[in-house]
C-alpha positions as CSV (number, residue, x, y, z in Angstrom):
1,M,54.4,245.1,105.3
2,R,55.7,242.8,108.7
3,G,58.9,240.8,109.0
4,I,61.9,240.3,109.2
5,C,63.9,241.8,106.2
6,R,67.5,241.5,104.8
7,L,70.5,243.3,104.2
8,A,71.1,240.5,102.3
9,M,72.5,241.0,99.0
10,L,73.4,244.6,99.4
11,F,75.1,245.1,102.2
12,A,78.2,243.4,100.3
13,V,80.6,241.7,102.2
14,L,83.7,240.2,101.1
15,L,84.6,236.8,101.9
16,A,87.6,235.5,100.3
17,A,89.6,235.1,103.8
18,V,86.4,233.0,105.6
19,V,84.5,231.2,103.1
20,P,85.5,227.6,102.6
21,A,87.5,227.0,99.6
22,G,84.0,225.2,96.5
23,A,82.0,227.4,99.3
24,T,79.2,228.6,96.8
25,I,77.2,232.4,98.6
26,N,73.6,232.5,97.4
27,F,73.2,235.8,96.2
28,A,69.9,235.6,93.9
29,P,67.2,237.6,96.5
30,G,66.2,241.1,94.8
31,I,65.9,239.6,91.4
32,I,62.5,239.7,91.6
33,G,60.6,237.6,88.3
34,T,62.9,238.6,85.9
35,D,66.1,240.8,85.9
36,D,65.9,243.4,84.5
37,R,68.9,245.0,84.9
38,R,70.4,246.3,82.0
39,P,74.0,248.2,81.5
40,I,73.8,252.2,81.5
41,D,75.9,255.2,80.4
42,N,77.7,256.5,82.3
43,S,79.7,258.6,81.2
44,A,78.3,261.7,81.2
45,P,76.7,264.1,84.2
46,P,74.4,262.9,86.2
47,W,74.8,258.9,85.8
48,S,78.4,258.9,86.6
49,A,78.0,260.6,89.8
50,I,76.8,257.3,90.4
51,G,79.8,254.6,91.9
52,Q,81.3,252.9,94.2
53,V,81.1,253.2,98.6
54,N,83.5,250.8,99.4
55,V,85.3,249.8,103.2
56,G,88.5,248.8,103.1
57,G,91.9,248.4,104.9
58,Y,94.9,246.3,102.9
59,R,92.3,244.8,102.2
60,V,88.1,245.4,101.0
61,L,86.1,244.5,103.6
62,A,82.0,245.7,102.4
63,S,80.8,247.0,98.9
64,C,77.6,249.6,98.3
65,S,76.2,251.9,95.8
66,G,76.1,255.8,96.1
67,T,76.1,258.6,94.7
68,L,77.5,262.2,94.3
69,V,74.5,264.9,94.9
70,A,77.5,267.7,95.7
71,P,80.7,267.8,94.7
72,R,82.2,266.7,97.3
73,V,78.8,264.8,99.3
74,V,78.1,261.5,98.8
75,L,74.9,260.1,100.2
76,T,74.2,256.3,100.1
77,A,72.3,253.9,102.7
78,A,73.9,253.9,106.5
79,H,75.0,250.8,107.0
80,C,76.9,250.4,103.9
81,I,79.6,252.5,106.6
82,M,78.1,250.0,109.9
83,D,80.7,248.0,110.9
84,M,78.1,245.2,111.9
85,V,80.4,243.6,115.0
86,R,81.4,246.7,116.6
87,R,78.1,249.1,115.7
88,K,79.8,251.9,115.1
89,P,80.9,253.4,111.7
90,F,84.0,252.4,110.1
91,E,87.0,254.8,110.3
92,P,86.7,257.5,107.2
93,Q,89.6,256.4,105.9
94,R,88.3,253.6,105.4
95,I,86.0,254.3,103.3
96,H,86.9,255.6,99.9
97,F,84.2,256.6,96.7
98,A,85.0,255.9,93.1
99,A,82.8,258.1,90.6
100,G,82.0,256.7,87.1
101,V,83.8,253.7,87.7
102,L,83.5,251.3,84.7
103,R,85.7,248.6,83.8
104,D,88.8,249.8,85.1
105,R,88.4,254.0,85.2
106,A,86.8,255.6,87.3
107,I,86.3,259.8,86.1
108,G,87.2,260.1,90.6
109,R,88.0,258.8,93.1
110,A,88.0,259.9,96.8
111,T,88.3,259.1,100.7
112,A,86.2,259.7,102.9
113,K,86.5,262.6,105.7
114,C,83.8,262.4,108.1
115,V,79.8,260.8,107.6
116,K,76.1,261.9,109.1
117,F,73.3,260.5,110.0
118,P,69.7,261.8,109.3
119,P,68.9,263.3,113.2
120,G,67.1,260.2,115.6
121,Y,69.4,257.3,113.8
122,R,70.2,254.3,115.3
123,Y,72.5,252.2,113.4
124,V,69.9,249.0,114.4
125,G,72.3,245.3,113.6
126,P,71.6,241.9,113.2
127,P,70.7,240.4,116.4
128,H,72.6,237.0,115.7
129,L,75.5,237.9,112.9
130,N,74.7,234.2,110.0
131,A,77.8,232.7,108.8
132,D,76.9,233.3,105.3
133,L,77.8,238.1,106.3
134,P,76.2,239.2,103.2
135,H,72.6,237.4,104.4
136,Q,72.1,239.5,107.3
137,N,68.2,239.2,108.6
138,V,66.7,242.3,110.3
139,P,63.6,243.4,112.2
140,M,62.5,247.2,109.7
141,Q,62.7,249.5,112.4
142,A,66.5,249.3,111.2
143,F,66.3,250.6,107.5
144,R,63.8,253.6,108.6
145,L,66.7,256.4,109.2
146,D,69.2,253.7,107.2
147,L,70.8,257.1,104.9
148,A,74.3,258.6,105.1
149,V,76.2,261.7,103.5
150,I,80.0,260.5,102.8
151,I,82.1,264.4,103.2
152,L,84.7,263.4,101.2
153,D,88.6,264.9,100.9
154,R,88.8,266.4,96.8
155,D,85.4,266.6,95.2
156,I,85.1,265.3,92.4
157,A,83.9,268.4,89.9
158,R,84.1,266.6,86.2
159,A,81.5,263.4,86.9
160,G,78.5,265.8,87.9
161,T,75.5,265.8,91.1
162,F,72.4,263.8,90.8
163,A,69.0,266.0,91.6
164,L,67.0,265.5,94.7
165,T,63.7,265.7,95.8
166,T,62.2,265.8,99.7
167,A,58.6,265.5,98.9
168,D,56.2,262.9,99.3
169,V,55.6,262.2,95.8
170,F,55.1,258.4,96.8
171,H,52.5,256.6,95.2
172,P,51.5,252.6,94.4
173,G,52.6,252.8,90.7
174,L,54.9,255.1,90.6
175,A,57.3,254.3,87.8
176,L,61.5,254.0,89.3
177,T,64.5,253.3,88.3
178,H,66.9,252.4,90.1
179,A,71.6,252.3,89.2
180,S,73.7,250.7,90.8
181,Y,77.1,248.7,90.8
182,G,76.4,244.8,91.7
183,M,78.2,242.4,93.0
184,D,78.4,240.2,89.6
185,R,78.3,243.4,87.9
186,R,80.8,245.2,90.1
187,Y,82.9,247.2,87.5
188,V,79.4,248.3,84.8
189,L,77.1,250.8,86.2
190,T,73.1,248.8,85.3
191,A,70.4,249.5,86.3
192,D,66.2,248.6,86.1
193,R,64.1,251.5,84.8
194,T,61.0,249.3,84.1
195,C,59.7,248.7,88.0
196,S,57.5,250.9,90.4
197,A,57.2,251.2,94.0
198,R,54.5,249.4,95.2
199,R,53.8,250.0,98.5
200,R,54.5,251.7,101.6
201,N,55.0,251.0,105.8
202,S,54.8,254.5,106.7
203,D,58.7,255.2,106.3
204,V,60.0,252.7,103.9
205,W,58.9,251.9,100.2
206,L,58.6,248.2,98.9
207,T,59.5,247.8,95.3
208,D,59.8,245.6,93.0
209,C,63.3,246.8,91.3
210,D,66.4,244.1,90.4
211,S,69.1,244.6,93.0
212,F,72.5,242.1,93.3
213,G,75.4,242.3,96.3
214,A,76.6,245.8,96.9
215,S,73.3,247.6,95.3
216,S,72.9,248.9,98.8
217,G,72.4,252.5,99.4
218,G,72.5,252.4,95.1
219,P,69.8,255.9,94.2
220,V,66.0,255.2,93.0
221,I,65.1,257.8,90.9
222,V,61.8,259.2,89.4
223,S,61.5,261.7,86.6
224,M,60.6,265.7,88.1
225,A,59.8,267.5,85.7
226,G,62.0,265.1,82.4
227,K,64.8,265.4,85.0
228,P,66.3,261.5,86.6
229,T,66.3,263.2,89.7
230,V,66.4,260.8,93.2
231,A,63.8,260.5,95.4
232,A,65.0,256.9,97.5
233,V,67.8,254.7,98.7
234,M,67.8,251.1,98.4
235,V,68.1,249.4,101.3
236,G,66.7,246.2,101.8
237,T,65.4,242.9,100.4
238,F,62.2,242.2,102.1
239,G,61.5,238.2,102.0
240,D,61.4,235.0,100.1
241,N,61.9,237.4,96.1
242,V,58.3,239.7,97.6
243,G,60.6,243.5,96.8
244,T,63.3,245.2,97.2
245,L,62.7,248.3,100.1
246,A,63.8,251.7,99.9
247,V,64.1,254.5,101.9
248,P,62.9,257.9,101.0
249,V,64.9,261.0,101.0
250,A,62.9,262.6,102.3
251,R,62.3,261.0,105.4
252,W,65.7,263.7,106.1
253,P,64.4,266.7,104.7
254,H,67.3,269.0,105.6
255,I,70.4,266.7,104.3
256,P,73.6,268.4,105.1
257,L,75.3,269.7,100.8
258,K,77.9,271.7,102.2
259,A,80.9,269.6,102.7
260,A,81.6,270.8,106.4
261,C,82.8,268.7,109.4
262,P,82.5,268.7,112.8
């Protein structure tokens, strides 16, 4: 699996201030064949633990998805909280998480206190920023440790948490569910329950899970002993709708689940 990959539809930068009036943005990459995403009931754990990761100040700058894996710890994609221009993380106070969003309601909201990355993580951004900001071409190496946790400033206990596995569970045809808050349905949790793992390139899975803008950081879920369990994080798309890319949680065996900041 070689070639150029894309942050593409997954790292969705809101362009209201920079896109000319009347311009259109193609968010199609990430839908593999038929769009199999369907709304999912997130009124109770563990599904209410999935939420929106938003970066902003006086306006929203970027949007992704993320999952509570402890009452104050959100697992997401590292590139979701990286400033592509400055090539460094956004300030924690600009990173916000809303769990269990359904239209104009959320089970809980919190602000980042700090962010943490896997040992050895190095941000590899696009060599040149495309004018169409949500669709940035990056090398495969950009995704190999594309994981991060956000330590929140308060618990969101009512939302519950999702279980994690750091075991290597990959095999071709592994049944997957990918859930996220896509940009086209930003206030309704949707999931593709019909997808599977296709192959892997050492550290990254190629899947046929449907995704969309702002889905990056959303969980890729497997069933373990009948329990939905996060095994990977959605991070990008490969080629021209060839597949979507996910980083397995096993790449970070000792994910910090305690709400401790330096």
